[in-house]
N, C-alpha and C positions, 0 to 999 in steps of 0.2 A: 617326531610326534605329530599325529594328525591335527589339523587346524581346530577341529571340534573339541578334541581332548584338551588342547592348549587353552581354548576359550573357557572350558569348564574349570580350569585352574585359575586363569587370569581374572575372570569376572568376579567370583566370590572373594578373591584376594584383594582386588581394588575396592570392592564394597566394604569389606571388613577394615581395610586400612583407612578408608575415608572416614568411617564412623569412629574408629579409634582416635584418629587425629582430631576429629571434631571434639571428642571428649577431653583429650589431653591438652589441646591448643598450644602446641610448641611455639615458643617465642611470642606468645600472646596473639598469634594470628587468629582472627575471628573464625567462628565455626562455619560460616557460610562459604568461605573460600575452600575449605577442605571438602565439603560435600559437593558444591558445584564443580570443583576441580575434578573430583572423582567421576561425577556424572558426565562431564564433557569428555573425560578420558575414555569412558566406555563407548561413547558415540564416535570419538575420533578413531579408536581402534576397531570400530565396526563390531564390537561385541554386543552392542544394542543397535538394531536397525533404527534409522531415523523415524520412520512411521511409529514404531513402538515407543520411542522416546517421546514423540509428540503426544501420543495417546496417554502415556503415563503422566505427563505434566498436565494435560487437559483434565485428567481424572480428578485433580485436586481443586478444580475451579470453585466449588462450593466453599471449601475451606479458605481459599484465598480471599473470596469476597467477604466471608465472615470476619477474617482477621483484619482486612482493610477497614471494614465498618467499625469494629471494636477499637482498633488503634486510633482511628480518626476521632471517635467520640471521646476516647480517653485523653487525647491531646487537647481537644476542645474543652473538656472539663478542667484539665490542668491549667490551660490558658486563662480561663475565666475564674480561677481560684476556688473551684468546687472542692478539690481535695485538701487544699490548705484550710478551708473553712471547716470541713469535716474533722480534720486532725486537731484543729484548735478547739473545736467543741468537745472532742473526746478528752483532751488534756484538762480543759477547764471544768468539765463535768466530774473529773476524778476527785476534785476538792482535796488535793494533797495526798491522796492514797495511791500508792503504786499498784496495789492489788486491784483497786477499782479502775485505774487507768488501763491495766492489763486487760481487764474484762471489756472495757469500752473499745479499745483498739481491736480486740478479737472480734467483737460484734461488727465493727465497721468493716474489717477485712472479710468477714463472712458475707456480708451484704454485697460488697463490691465484687467478690468472687462469684456469687450466685447470679447476679444480674448484669455484670459487665465482663465476666470471664476472669480466669486466674491470671492471665497475662497482665490485665489492668492492675490487679493487686500487686503483682511483682514489680511492674515497671513504673507505675505512676503513683500508687499509694505509698510505696516504700520511701521515696524521697520526702514526701509530705509528712509522713509520720516521723522520719528522722529529724526534719527541721523542727517540728514541734517538741520532740524529746530533747533536743539539744538546748532549746530555749528553756525547757523545764529543768535542765542541768541534772539529769539522772542517767543511770547506766542504760545505754540504748539496746544492748543485745537481746534481752527478752522480747522487746517490742518488734525488733527487726525479724527475729525468728518467727513471730506471729505471721508477718507478711509472707514469708516463704512457705510455712507449713499449712496455713489455712488456705493458701492458694491451691493446694492439692487436696486437703481434707474436705473442702466444701465444693470441689469441682465436679461432682456428679449429682448435685441437687437438681439441676435442670440440664437439658441438652446444651444450652448456650453457655454453661458455666466453664466449659473447657473445649478448645478446638479438637482435642483428642477424642471427645465423644462423637464428633462428626466423622472422624477418621475410622473409628472402630465400627460404627453403625452406618457407614456411608451408603451401604446398599439396602438398608432397611431400618431407618430410624423409628423406634417405637413412638406412637402418638403421645402427647403430653400426659393424658390421664394414665395410660399404661406405664409411662416412665415413672411418674410419681408413685404408682403402686409398687413398682419394682425397686426403686432406689430411694424413696422417701425415708423409710425407716433406717436403712443402712447408712445413708448420708448423715442423718441426725446423730446416729451413734458414732460415726466417724468424727464429726465436729465436736461432740461432747467428750469423747475419749481423748482426742488431741488436746483439748483445752485442759482437762484434768491432769494429764501427764506433764504438760508444759508448766502448769502451775506448781506441780511438785518439783520439777527439775530446777526451776528458777525461784524457788521459795525464799532463798536468802536475799536475792536482789529485790524481791517484791516486799521485803520488810522495811525498805527505805521509805522515806517520806519526801514529797515534792515541796521544796522550799520556794521555788520560783514559779510564778504563774505564767502560763503561756499567753502571748499577746493575742488580743482579739483579732480575728480575721473575718470581718462581716462579709456576708454573701451579697454580691452585687445583683442588680436587676438582671443582667445578662447571665449571671451564674444561676439564678432562679429559673431563667428560661431554659438553660441547659438541663437542669434537673427535671423540668417539665417534659422536655424532649426525650430524656432518658426513660421516663415513665411511659411515654407514648411508644417508644421503640420496644420496650419490654413487652408491652401489651401486644404489639404487632408480632413479635417473635413467638410469644406464647400462643397466639392465634394460629400462626403458621405451623407451629409444632403440633397443635391439636388437630390441624387439618392434614397432617402427614406431608407437609411441604418442606422442601429444602430451606435451610435457614440463612444461607450465605447471601443470596440476592436481597431478601427483605432487610437484612442487617445493613448491607451496604447502601441501599436506597434510602433507608430511614436515616442513616448517619449523614448522607449527603444533603438531604432535605433539612435536617436539624442544623447542620453546619452552615448551610446557605442562609437560613433565617437568622441565626445568631450573628453571623459575619456581617450581614446587611445592617442589622440593628446596631451592632457595635462599630460599624464602619472599619472593619479589620480585613486584612488580606488572607483569605482562606488558603492561598498557596503556601503561606508560611507553615500552616498546620500540616499540609501535605508533605512538606519537606521534613517534618519531624517524625513522620511515620517510618518505622523500621522496615524499609523495603527489602533489606537484606534477609529479614525473617521469611518473607514470601519466597525469595529465591532459595533459601535453605529448605523450606517445606517442599518446594517443587523438585529440588534435587533429591530429597528423600523419597518422594513418590517414584522418581525414575529409578533410584537404586533398588528400591523394594520390588518394583515391577521387573527389573533385570534379574533379581534373584528368583522371583517367581517363575520367570520364563525358563529357568533351568531345572524346574521341578523341585525346588527346595521346600515347597509347601507340603510335599509328601511326608516329610519328616515331622512338621508341626501337626499335620493331620493325624499321623500315626500316634503321636504323643497325646493328642486330644482324645483320640479313640480309646487309648489306654486309660485316660482319666475318666472317660465315660463308663468304663467297665467297673470302676470302683464304687463302693457304696455312696449314696447321694452326698452325705455330709463330708466324707473323706475326699471325694472327687472335687467338690467345691473349694475346700481348704487347700488341697494340693495345687489346683489350678490358680487360685488367687495368690498364694504365696510364691509359686514359681514365676508367674507373670510379674508380680510385685518386685521381686528381687531382680529379675531379668531387666527391668526398666533401667536399673542403675548400672548395667553393663553395656547397654546399647542405646539408652535414652528412650523415653516413652513414645516419641513420634514415630521413629522407624518401627518400633515394636508394635505400636498401635496399628500401623499400616499392615504389618505381617499378620497380626492377630485378627484384624478385620477381614483380610483376604482369606485366612484359614477358616474362620467362622462361616464365611459366605460359601466357600467351596465345599466344606464339610456339612453345610446345612445344619449347623449346631445352633440351637436356640435354648431358651429357658435358663435354668440356674447356672449352668457352666458358662454360657455367654455373659450372664450378669457378673459372675465371678471374674471373668476376663476383664470386663470394663472397670470393676472396682480395683483390681490389681493394677491396671494401666494408670488409673487416676490417683490412687492413694500410695502405691508402691514408691514413687519418686521421693517421698518424704524421708527415705532412708539416707540418701546422699545428695550432694549438690549437683551431680551429673544426671540425676534421674529424669528431669523434665525440662522442656524449653522454658517454662515459667521460672523454675529455680535458677537456671542459668542466667536468664534475664534479670532476676533478682540480684544475683551476684554481680552482674555487670553494673546494675544501678548503684550498688554499694561502692564499687570501685570508682565510679564517677564522683562519689562523695568522699573519696580518700579513706575508705574503710575496706577491709577485706576479711572474709571468713574462710579459713582454710578448709580443705576437704575433711581433715580430721576433726576440726571444730564442729562442722556440720554433722559428721558421722556420730560423734559422741551424743548428740541430741537425737538424731534420727534413728539410731539403733535401738532406742528405748521407745520413742514416740510411734514410729511406723508399725512395728509388729503388733502393738497393743491395739491401735486404731484399726488396722487391717483385720485383726481377729474379730473385733466386735462388729465391724461393718459386714464381714462375711457371715458372721453369726446372725445378723439381722436379715441378710438376704436369704439365708437357709431357713430361718424361722418363717419368713413371708412365703417362701416356696412351699414349705410343709403345710402352712395354714391354708394356702390356696389350692394345693394339689393333693395334700395328704400323704405324699410319699416322695 
């Protein structure tokens, strides 16, 4: 067999196996090892030239900087008790009502996702909410599912709400005003539909009353300083987005400045915060960039381009629904980060914009609510639960997701279609 023919078999096989092992996690081995191992194997076997590998990894620099900044700020907020304060306020504001508490936690999760990214909701807010819920001595499952599902349902309100947004639109991020015009209504519908369906699914648990009040967790002066810093950083990011600038470097620089100011005032060692950052996540993302570029180099995008061209030939409404649901379901087969990379590259090469591109992004962001393997944020949420000696099985999540996701995706796509028809008339 010629070497080129062997390479065309081996390369996609290694990529597919790496992604499969990432999702299955045999023997509990972390996702990063399977992806980075597959990437290194491609380079070692010379299936991917070293210059191409370097270019692929460098392509994700904006995403890496964004993740570093957000993870650093999340850890700073955790260290200074911001999340504990927020969760205790939510529990005490419920005044004994589980339904009111559900709404409060949902609102908190929505705000954290919008302004600090879905990974912050999954990784940092989840343990804080769980601690408060345990002190209130009530069934934790409905509130934990909030942290997982709102992390995806609210993840396209702003470009900064989900790293996947940077991946899909990394070659042409819409300015902030245009983003809000395109995704404002769909994201609000997604948030509202997810809330209503979850309220229905957990209606029995929400009939309980809270007998034990949560302990007060006052916000320290340094915690208030962190909140002020977060507000400044959000303003910086919204300005950068409005000016069509990349978001990674402003996020990272703002996080470093805020961390330095708070650490000096608190007389704490910022290196401890750096040690808490999930550096493995960055390696995982870099490995995914390499794997996707490797697949692209073999012409795999021809298939995704052909499929997208077929979807374009459908009537407007049907095409958007088909694309949104196909991408949404596919997330749960290969995870939304690699799929987002493939989708972003396909949109760029095919020069597809408008409604179909919007449907792709909505599917990438909202589709992972179907199963626990759908997005990096949901996987991180599951890992956060395991640290707290809790586990939610694939089937436990699917029983909720199979109801929540299709409904929310339908109304979000409906909102995108309505906005498109309103602005373009066809």
